[in-house]
C-alpha positions as CSV (number, residue, x, y, z in Angstrom):
1,M,-41.2,-11.8,-38.6
2,A,-37.9,-12.8,-39.7
3,I,-36.7,-15.8,-38.8
4,V,-32.9,-15.7,-38.2
5,S,-30.3,-18.5,-38.7
6,L,-28.5,-20.0,-36.0
7,V,-25.6,-20.8,-38.0
8,T,-25.3,-17.0,-38.6
9,M,-25.7,-16.5,-35.2
10,A,-22.9,-19.1,-34.2
11,Q,-19.4,-17.5,-33.4
12,V,-16.9,-18.6,-35.6
13,E,-13.8,-19.9,-34.5
14,F,-10.8,-21.8,-36.1
15,I,-7.1,-22.7,-35.6
16,Q,-4.2,-22.1,-37.8
17,K,-0.8,-22.8,-37.3
18,G,-0.8,-23.5,-33.6
19,L,-3.0,-20.4,-33.0
20,K,-7.0,-20.3,-32.3
21,Y,-9.1,-17.2,-33.4
22,T,-12.2,-16.3,-32.6
23,A,-14.2,-13.8,-35.1
24,L,-15.3,-10.4,-33.9
25,D,-17.4,-9.1,-36.9
26,D,-17.2,-9.7,-40.6
27,N,-13.8,-8.9,-41.0
28,S,-11.7,-8.9,-37.6
29,V,-10.5,-11.9,-35.0
30,M,-9.5,-12.1,-31.8
31,V,-6.5,-14.8,-30.8
32,T,-7.7,-17.0,-27.7
33,K,-6.3,-19.5,-25.8
34,I,-6.1,-23.0,-27.6
35,D,-5.4,-25.5,-24.6
36,D,-2.4,-25.9,-21.8
37,K,-1.1,-28.9,-24.6
38,H,-0.4,-27.1,-27.2
39,Q,2.1,-23.7,-26.0
40,P,3.9,-21.9,-28.9
41,K,7.6,-21.8,-28.1
42,G,10.2,-19.7,-29.0
43,K,9.2,-16.5,-31.1
44,L,5.8,-16.1,-31.5
45,V,4.5,-14.2,-34.3
46,I,0.8,-13.1,-34.6
47,P,-0.1,-12.6,-38.1
48,T,-1.7,-9.5,-39.4
49,Q,-4.5,-11.1,-41.1
50,V,-5.9,-14.7,-41.6
51,T,-7.9,-16.4,-44.0
52,N,-10.8,-19.2,-43.1
53,N,-13.3,-20.5,-45.6
54,G,-12.3,-18.1,-47.8
55,V,-13.1,-14.9,-45.6
56,T,-10.0,-12.9,-45.0
57,Y,-10.0,-11.3,-41.0
58,T,-8.0,-9.1,-39.8
59,V,-6.3,-9.6,-36.4
60,T,-7.2,-6.9,-33.8
61,K,-7.5,-8.3,-30.1
62,L,-5.4,-10.6,-27.9
63,G,-8.0,-12.3,-25.7
64,G,-7.7,-12.7,-22.1
65,W,-5.5,-15.1,-21.0
66,A,-4.5,-16.0,-24.6
67,F,-0.9,-17.3,-23.6
68,F,-1.0,-17.1,-20.0
69,G,1.7,-19.4,-18.4
70,C,3.4,-20.3,-22.1
71,E,6.9,-20.9,-20.6
72,G,8.4,-21.5,-23.6
73,I,7.7,-18.2,-25.3
74,T,11.2,-15.8,-25.7
75,E,9.7,-13.3,-28.2
76,V,6.7,-12.0,-29.3
77,K,5.9,-10.1,-32.5
78,L,2.4,-8.3,-32.5
79,P,1.0,-7.0,-35.5
80,N,0.4,-3.3,-36.3
81,T,-3.5,-4.0,-36.7
82,L,-3.6,-4.8,-33.2
83,T,-6.1,-2.3,-31.0
84,N,-6.2,-4.6,-27.6
85,I,-4.5,-6.7,-25.7
86,G,-6.6,-8.5,-22.8
87,I,-5.8,-9.2,-19.2
88,W,-3.5,-11.8,-18.1
89,A,-2.7,-12.1,-22.2
90,F,1.4,-13.3,-21.1
91,C,1.0,-13.5,-17.6
92,N,3.8,-15.9,-16.3
93,C,5.2,-16.1,-19.7
94,K,8.8,-16.3,-17.4
95,K,11.1,-16.9,-20.3
96,L,9.7,-13.8,-22.4
97,K,12.2,-11.6,-23.0
98,N,11.2,-9.0,-25.6
99,V,7.5,-7.8,-27.3
100,N,6.6,-5.1,-29.6
101,I,3.8,-3.1,-28.7
102,P,2.6,-1.2,-32.1
103,A,1.2,2.2,-32.0
104,S,-2.6,0.7,-33.0
105,V,-2.6,-0.6,-29.5
106,K,-4.8,1.7,-27.5
107,K,-5.7,-0.6,-24.3
108,I,-3.5,-3.1,-22.3
109,G,-5.9,-5.2,-19.6
110,Y,-4.5,-5.7,-16.4
111,S,-2.1,-8.1,-15.3
112,A,-1.1,-8.8,-19.3
113,F,2.7,-8.9,-18.4
114,E,2.7,-10.2,-14.9
115,N,5.7,-12.2,-13.6
116,C,7.3,-12.1,-16.9
117,E,10.6,-12.2,-15.3
118,S,12.8,-12.2,-18.2
119,F,11.8,-8.7,-19.4
120,T,14.3,-6.1,-19.2
121,S,12.9,-3.1,-20.9
122,F,9.7,-2.4,-22.4
123,T,8.5,0.6,-24.6
124,F,4.9,1.9,-24.5
125,P,3.3,3.0,-27.8
126,E,1.8,6.6,-28.0
127,G,-1.9,6.9,-26.9
128,I,-2.1,4.6,-23.8
129,E,-3.6,6.8,-21.1
130,L,-2.7,4.6,-18.3
131,V,-0.6,1.6,-16.8
132,P,-3.2,-1.1,-15.8
133,D,-2.9,-2.8,-12.5
134,R,-0.3,-5.3,-11.7
135,L,0.9,-4.8,-15.2
136,F,4.6,-5.6,-14.2
137,Q,4.4,-7.1,-11.0
138,E,7.2,-9.5,-10.1
139,C,8.8,-8.8,-13.4
140,Y,11.8,-9.5,-11.6
141,N,14.4,-8.4,-14.6
142,L,12.9,-5.0,-15.7
143,K,15.4,-2.5,-15.9
144,Q,14.2,0.2,-18.5
145,V,10.6,1.6,-19.0
146,N,9.6,4.2,-21.2
147,L,6.3,5.8,-20.6
148,P,5.2,8.3,-23.3
149,E,3.5,11.8,-22.4
150,G,-0.3,11.4,-22.4
151,I,-0.1,8.9,-19.6
152,T,-2.3,10.0,-16.5
153,I,-2.7,7.1,-14.2
154,I,-0.3,4.4,-12.8
155,N,-2.6,1.9,-11.7
156,T,-2.2,-0.3,-8.6
157,S,0.6,-2.6,-8.1
158,A,1.7,-1.8,-11.9
159,F,5.3,-2.1,-10.9
160,S,5.4,-3.7,-7.9
161,D,8.4,-5.8,-7.0
162,C,10.1,-5.0,-10.0
163,K,13.3,-5.6,-8.0
164,S,16.2,-4.5,-10.9
165,L,14.1,-1.1,-11.5
166,E,16.7,1.5,-10.5
167,S,15.3,4.6,-12.0
168,I,12.3,5.9,-13.8
169,T,11.1,8.9,-15.4
170,L,7.2,9.6,-15.3
171,P,5.5,11.7,-18.0
172,Q,4.6,15.2,-17.1
173,S,0.8,14.0,-17.7
174,V,0.7,11.5,-14.9
175,K,-1.8,13.0,-12.3
176,V,-2.4,9.9,-10.2
177,L,0.3,7.0,-8.4
178,D,-2.5,4.5,-7.3
179,S,-1.9,1.9,-4.3
180,Y,1.4,0.1,-4.4
181,A,2.5,1.3,-7.9
182,F,5.9,0.8,-7.0
183,A,6.0,-1.1,-3.8
184,H,9.0,-3.3,-3.0
185,C,11.1,-2.2,-5.7
186,K,13.9,-2.8,-3.7
187,N,16.8,-1.0,-6.0
188,L,14.6,1.7,-6.9
189,K,17.1,4.8,-6.1
190,H,15.5,7.6,-8.2
191,I,12.1,8.6,-9.6
192,N,11.0,12.1,-10.8
193,L,7.9,13.0,-9.8
194,P,5.6,14.9,-12.5
195,K,5.4,18.4,-11.7
196,G,1.4,18.0,-11.9
197,L,0.9,14.9,-9.9
198,Q,-1.8,15.2,-7.6
199,K,-2.5,12.2,-5.4
200,M,-0.4,9.1,-4.3
201,G,-2.4,6.1,-2.9
202,S,-1.3,3.9,0.1
203,E,1.9,2.4,-0.4
204,V,2.7,3.5,-3.3
205,F,6.5,3.3,-2.5
206,S,6.5,0.8,0.4
207,C,9.7,-1.1,1.1
208,C,11.7,0.8,-1.7
209,S,14.6,0.0,0.5
210,S,17.1,2.1,-1.7
211,L,15.1,5.2,-2.3
212,V,17.3,8.3,-0.9
213,E,15.4,11.2,-1.7
214,I,12.4,12.3,-3.4
215,E,11.0,15.7,-4.1
216,L,7.2,16.1,-3.9
217,P,5.6,18.4,-6.5
218,E,3.6,21.6,-5.7
219,T,0.7,20.0,-7.2
220,L,-0.1,17.3,-4.6
221,T,-2.9,17.3,-2.8
222,E,-3.2,13.8,-1.2
223,I,-0.7,11.0,0.1
224,G,-2.3,7.9,1.0
225,D,-1.6,5.4,4.1
226,N,2.2,4.4,4.2
227,V,3.3,6.0,0.9
228,F,6.7,5.5,1.9
229,N,6.6,2.5,4.8
230,G,9.8,0.8,4.9
231,C,12.0,3.2,2.7
232,R,14.7,2.5,5.3
233,V,17.4,5.1,3.7
234,L,15.1,8.1,2.6
235,E,17.0,11.0,4.8
236,K,15.1,14.1,3.5
237,V,11.5,15.2,2.5
238,T,9.8,18.2,2.1
239,L,5.5,18.4,2.2
240,P,4.4,20.8,-0.3
241,A,1.9,23.9,0.3
242,S,-0.6,22.4,-1.9
243,L,-0.9,19.0,0.3
244,T,-4.3,19.2,2.0
245,S,-4.7,15.4,2.9
246,L,-2.3,13.2,5.1
247,R,-3.5,9.6,5.6
248,S,-1.9,7.9,8.7
249,N,2.0,8.4,8.9
250,P,3.3,7.9,5.4
251,F,6.9,7.6,6.6
252,S,6.8,5.0,9.1
253,S,9.8,2.7,9.2
254,C,11.9,5.2,7.2
255,V,14.5,4.7,10.0
256,A,17.1,7.3,8.4
257,L,14.4,9.9,8.6
258,K,15.2,12.7,11.4
259,E,12.9,15.6,10.4
260,Y,10.3,16.4,8.4
261,R,10.1,19.9,6.6
262,V,6.8,21.4,5.5
263,A,6.6,24.6,2.9
264,E,6.5,27.7,5.0
265,D,2.9,28.4,3.1
266,S,1.1,25.4,4.2
267,E,-2.3,25.9,5.4
268,Y,-2.4,22.4,6.6
269,F,0.8,21.6,8.2
270,T,3.5,22.2,10.5
271,V,6.6,21.1,12.1
272,K,7.6,21.9,15.5
273,D,11.1,20.0,16.6
274,G,10.9,18.1,13.2
275,I,7.5,16.4,14.3
276,L,4.5,17.1,11.8
277,F,1.6,18.4,13.2
278,S,-1.7,19.6,11.6
279,K,-1.6,23.4,11.2
280,D,-3.4,24.3,14.4
281,M,-1.4,21.9,16.3
282,T,-4.5,20.0,17.5
283,Q,-3.4,16.8,15.9
284,L,0.1,15.1,16.1
285,I,0.7,13.2,12.7
286,A,3.9,11.9,12.8
287,C,7.6,11.7,14.3
288,P,10.5,10.8,12.3
289,P,11.8,7.4,13.3
290,S,15.3,8.7,13.8
291,N,14.2,11.8,15.7
292,N,16.1,12.0,18.9
293,V,13.2,12.5,20.8
294,G,13.9,10.9,24.3
295,D,11.0,12.2,26.9
296,Y,8.8,14.1,25.1
297,T,5.9,16.0,26.3
298,V,3.3,16.6,23.7
299,P,2.0,20.2,23.4
300,A,-1.0,20.9,25.1
301,T,-3.1,22.2,22.3
302,V,-2.8,18.5,20.4
303,K,-6.3,16.5,21.1
304,S,-5.2,13.5,19.3
305,I,-2.2,11.4,18.4
306,A,-2.6,10.0,14.5
307,S,-2.2,6.2,14.0
308,K,1.6,5.1,13.5
309,A,2.4,8.8,14.8
310,F,5.6,7.3,16.6
311,Y,5.4,3.9,14.8
312,C,9.0,2.4,15.6
313,C,10.2,5.7,17.2
314,N,13.3,3.6,19.2
315,L,14.7,7.0,20.4
316,L,11.5,7.5,22.3
317,T,11.9,6.6,25.9
318,G,9.2,8.8,27.7
319,I,5.7,10.4,26.5
320,T,3.7,13.0,28.6
321,M,0.0,14.0,27.8
322,T,-2.0,16.9,28.9
323,N,-5.2,17.3,26.6
324,V,-4.8,14.1,24.3
325,T,-8.3,12.4,23.8
326,D,-7.7,9.7,21.3
327,I,-4.7,7.9,20.3
328,G,-4.8,6.1,16.7
329,S,-4.0,2.6,15.9
330,S,-0.2,1.4,16.2
331,A,0.6,4.8,17.5
332,F,3.4,3.7,19.6
333,Y,3.9,0.3,18.0
334,G,7.2,-1.1,18.7
335,C,8.7,1.9,20.5
336,N,11.1,-0.5,22.4
337,H,12.8,2.1,24.4
338,L,9.3,3.5,26.0
339,A,9.2,3.2,29.6
340,K,7.4,5.8,30.9
341,V,3.9,6.7,29.9
342,D,1.6,9.4,31.3
343,F,-1.8,9.7,29.7
344,G,-2.8,12.5,31.6
345,T,-6.6,13.0,32.4
346,K,-8.6,13.9,29.6
347,L,-7.7,10.2,27.7
348,E,-11.1,8.7,26.0
349,T,-9.9,5.9,23.1
350,L,-7.1,4.1,22.3
351,G,-6.9,2.4,18.5
352,K,-5.7,-1.2,17.7
353,G,-2.4,-2.1,18.9
354,A,-1.5,1.4,19.9
355,F,1.1,0.1,22.2
356,Y,1.8,-3.0,20.9
357,S,5.2,-4.6,21.3
358,N,6.6,-1.8,23.9
359,S,9.3,-4.1,25.5
360,M,10.0,-1.3,28.6
361,I,6.8,-0.5,29.7
362,E,6.4,-1.6,33.0
363,S,3.0,0.4,34.6
364,I,0.5,2.2,33.0
365,V,-2.6,4.4,34.4
366,L,-5.8,4.8,32.4
367,P,-7.6,8.1,33.7
368,D,-11.2,8.2,34.6
369,S,-12.2,9.8,31.5
370,F,-10.9,6.7,29.6
371,K,-13.7,5.1,27.5
372,H,-12.7,2.4,24.9
373,M,-9.8,0.5,23.6
374,E,-9.6,-1.7,20.7
375,M,-8.0,-5.2,21.6
376,I,-4.4,-6.3,21.5
377,N,-3.3,-3.0,22.7
378,F,-0.7,-3.9,25.2
379,D,0.3,-7.5,23.5
380,F,4.0,-8.5,23.8
381,C,4.7,-5.7,26.6
382,H,6.6,-8.3,28.4
383,K,7.5,-5.9,31.3
384,L,4.3,-4.6,31.8
385,K,3.0,-5.5,35.7
386,T,0.5,-3.1,36.7
387,V,-2.6,-1.5,35.0
388,S,-4.6,1.1,36.8
389,V,-8.2,1.5,35.8
390,S,-11.6,2.7,37.3
391,E,-14.2,0.5,38.5
392,E,-16.4,1.6,35.8
393,L,-14.5,0.4,32.6
394,S,-13.3,-2.6,34.5
395,K,-16.7,-3.8,34.1
396,R,-17.6,-3.3,30.5
397,E,-16.4,-6.0,28.3
398,R,-16.3,-4.2,24.9
399,D,-14.2,-1.4,26.3
400,F,-11.4,-3.3,28.5
401,N,-10.7,-6.8,28.2
402,N,-8.2,-9.4,28.8
403,L,-7.5,-9.7,24.7
404,S,-5.6,-6.3,25.3
405,F,-3.3,-8.1,27.3
406,N,-3.2,-11.3,25.8
407,F,0.5,-12.2,25.9
408,N,1.7,-10.8,29.1
409,S,3.0,-12.4,31.8
410,S,1.1,-14.2,34.1
411,D,2.0,-11.8,37.1
412,L,0.2,-8.8,35.4
413,R,-2.2,-7.1,37.9
414,F,-4.5,-4.5,37.4
415,I,-5.3,-2.5,40.0
416,I,-9.2,-1.2,40.2
417,R,-9.9,2.3,41.4
418,M,-13.1,2.3,43.4
419,P,-15.3,5.2,43.7
420,D,-14.7,5.6,47.6
421,G,-10.7,5.9,46.9
422,T,-9.9,2.5,47.7
423,T,-8.5,-0.5,45.2
424,K,-8.5,-3.9,44.7
425,T,-6.3,-6.2,42.7
426,L,-7.2,-8.7,40.1
427,T,-5.6,-11.4,38.0
428,H,-5.4,-11.1,34.1
429,D,-7.7,-13.9,34.2
430,E,-10.2,-12.2,36.5
431,I,-10.9,-9.1,34.2
432,P,-13.7,-9.5,31.1
433,D,-12.7,-12.6,29.2
434,M,-13.5,-11.5,25.5
435,K,-12.7,-15.1,24.1
436,K,-15.7,-16.3,26.1
437,Y,-17.8,-12.8,25.2
438,F,-17.6,-13.8,21.7
439,M,-18.5,-17.7,22.3
440,E,-21.5,-17.0,23.8
441,R,-22.7,-14.9,21.3
């Protein structure tokens, strides 16, 4: 059996001119962090080659965290032998204004430039296939980004909180915009979505408060939750025929949006009176916040109202249902002028916070068909005075409990409908106490 020398197995590390190197094989090294006491300042130049003990190495990688938090670095020159930039490599380098990325780089780790708040522009090399997670998150002064063809994915939070970014041109090769990719880019006014885009994750453009209009391509098949949540000046949007999946209300808090538009040949969605429905009209998906809906009667075909469907629709004054069985979470959240609610006779479930913070509702009647509600359903409905429920429901802690009415006034009364047609009245403290229920278990 051959005996392997422990010396040859040991990893070679050495320091030169303030930089620490770790040998990867016979002729390449990775630049790694020394310690927090020896941070480089000013212009940082990474050499192409270094020699140690008579051996010449080629610099091919920057290790993870290599220059994390080096606030004195203002400029970086990278060698054209570099192939890999590790995770968090320049994260929190707050004074870093410029870095060249050579064409040799094929991989950049997530958060590599996160919180480099002095960045104003960045150019990707050819050959990069994705923009990593949080790559430019909180680069507050980033105004210009050049992305080459070949990039297929903009990953999670890649440009989130880039508050100075006003416009960006995405390459036609991009297929996926992942969650929060451009969230909180408050000055983003224009972005061209590539014609081959297929999927948008949740909250991609959340709180992009300057985004006025966006054209969704005909290749888009899936839109995640709250994609345009808080895009307060977004006025117009047309959903393409290619769209097959729409999670929750992608346009909640788009207070300037008055109506939805759907391609005529869409097989999955339709619009009536500016409100978005499933094609077969069995689900009400979303009502634009600025739709002058008033007292609204839900079409008799509708069986379910989706999560956030009427989120912050302040022009909604009344809602009448006939065949609705399920209402999703936060469906009527913050409808501050909603005063009249008629659930009909078939309602079975209410999702969490379905009527949270509806300040005008004074009374509700949950029909005999009703089976279950999640907690905090009528929290902060300060004018709510009476709630009518069946005796059967009033006895089921998990389905009807005081946490659903947690912050209502002390004079709130529950009218319990008895099987013989009579009623009895309970106070808030006399209905099932879920706090106690949880503590006992």
